[in-house]
N, C-alpha and C positions, 0 to 999 in steps of 0.2 A: 941218382938222377931220376930214376923211375918214380921214386917217392915224391921228389920235388915237382916233377912234371905232373904227376897225378894230383898233387895238392893244388898246383896252379890251375889245372883244368877244373877242379871243383870250385875254386874261387870264381872263375869265369862263368861257370854254369849258375852259381848262386847269384852273381851280379845280374845275369840275363833274366833269371827268374824274378828277382826283385823289380827289375825294370818293367817286365810284363805285368806284374801285379800292380805296379803303380799306375799303369795306363788302363787297366781293366775297369775301374769305376767310371772313368770318363766315357768309355764305350757304352757301358750299361746306361748311363744317364742320357746319352744321345739317343739310344734306341727308345727309351721310355718317353722322351720328349717328342719324338716323331710319332709315336702312337697317340699321344694326347692331342696333338695337332690334327691328326687324321680323324679323330672322333668329334671334332667341332663342326662338322658339316651335317646339319639336321635335315637330311634329305626327306625323310618320311614326314616330319613336321611341316615342312614347307608345302609339300604336295597336299597334305590333308587340309591345311589352311586355305589353299587355293580352291579346293573343291567346295568348302563351306561358303566362300564368297560367292561363287557361281550360284549356289542354291539360294542364297539370300536375294541375289539379283532376279532370279526367276520368280520368287515370291512377290517382289515389288512390281514386276511387269505384268501381273495378272490383271485382266481387264474385267471390270464389273459387268459390262455388257455380255461378255462371253460366259460369265458365271451366273447370269440371270436364270432363275428357276421358277416354274409356274407352281409355286407352293404358297401356303398362307403366310409363311415368314417373309416372303418377298414383298416389301412395301415401298421400295425406292424405284423411281423412274430411271431407266438406263438408255443411253443414246450411243449411236455409232455413226460418225460422218463418213459417207461414201464419196462425197465431193465437197470440198471447202471452197466457198466463193469469197472473193475479196472485194466485191462490187457493192458500193453504197454502205449504209449504216446497218447495224445489226438489230434484230428483233429484241425489243425490251429497252431500247434507247429512250423511248418516250412512254409516258404513262398509258396512253391508249394509241393503238395502231390498227389499221385494217390490213389484213394479210390475204393474199391469194395463193392457194396451194393446189398442187396435184398430189393425190395420195391413193394408196391401196391399203386396206386394213384386213388383217388376218388374226385368227385366234392363235395363241401360242399353244399348240397341241401336237400330237404325233402326226396327224394328217394336215395340220395347219390350214384349215379351210378359210377362204376369203369371205368376208361378210359385208364389205362396203368398199366403194371407190368413188373418186371424183376427179374430174379434169379441171374444174374451175371452182374450187371451194373458197368462198369469201367469208371471212370471220373477223370479229373484232376482239382484240385482247381485253381481258378484264370483263368479259360478258359471259353469260350462261350458254352462249352458242358453242363454246369450246369446252372439251373435257379438261379438267384441271391438269391431268397428266400430259395431255397433248399440248396444252399451252406451255407447261413447264418444259416439255421436250423440244419445242421449236425456239426457245430462247437462245439468242446468240447467232442464229442463222442469218445469212445475207442472201439477197436475190440471186438465184442460180444455184444455191447450195442444195445438197441432197443429204438426207439423213434417215436412219432407221431408229424408231422410238419404241421402246418396250414399256408398257404401262400395266402396273398391277391393279387389282380390283379396287383398292381403296382410293385410287386416283383415276379410276375409270367409271364403269357403270355400277359399281357396288355389289351388294349381295342380293339383288332382286333382278327379275327378268326385265329387259328393256325392249319394249315394243314387240315382245314375243319372238325376237330374233337373236338376242344376246343373252345367254344363260347367266345365272348368278355367279359371282366370283370368277369372272372370265379375265384371263390375262391376254392383253392385246398387243399387236405389233403393227405399227404404221410405217410404211415406206413412203416418204414424202419429198417433194421439191418445192421450194419457195419461189414463186414466179413473179410476185409483186409485193411491194410494201408501201403503204401510204401512212403518213404521219400527220400532215397538216389537215385542217378541216376541208380545204378545197380538194386536196388529193383524195381524202376519204369519200367526199361526195361524188367525185368523178368515178372512182372505183365502184361504188355501190350503184351509181346510175348505169355504168357500163354493164355491171352484172345483172341489173334488172332488165336491161335490153333497150337499145336505142329505139327500135321500131315500136316496142310496147310503150315506151315513154312518149313517142311522137303521137301514137294513137290516143293516149290519155289527154295530151295537150289539145288535140283536135276536138275530142269530145267535150272537154271543159269549155273550150272556146265556142263551140256550137251552142252549148247550153246557155252560155252567158249572152250570146247574141240573139238567140231564138225569140225572146219576148219582143224584140223590135219588129220581127216579121209578122206579129199578130196585131200590130197597131191598126186602128181604124183607117180605112182608105188605102191600105196596102194590098 
């Protein structure tokens, strides 16, 4: 009986062992699959890609006006609108226009000294009365608009002294406001007449009229 019982026990143990071995590969496979799935989350790669996109956006957002430098390599006019007006038409709509502006002009330097200003500067586009860089800088402005214009020497006063006040190769900054824009011949005439001075114009008309009528006062018998 002992021998048979022992033999039966061995058979049961052997059967259990075989059963456990049969299930062991499945458990191992499950564990391996779980590890593979957990490694599919590329956390580091996603964060790195996100940082690169932000850096590219920062490069695109760089403003040429803020990057302007008073060096010989700087040859482009740069502008910065401090107030954008939506009133009327923009400068440059017509081939020739008469503009009225207020401005202050400074050198672009460490101390940035002011060298000029005007409260009622009248100029005509397409004429020598305007610096090339200044005319380029005001393009697109509307009446009431305010803008800062930075002008390099090649579009300013060049490489020679100007009237003994502006040194050669000077970089300039104009802070200006467009107060009026005339595009038709009638509007241009009225702006220029107003700028010349109504009282002065009336005085000239009086003098011309007096000179035209004065010969009649010298006729015989008068």
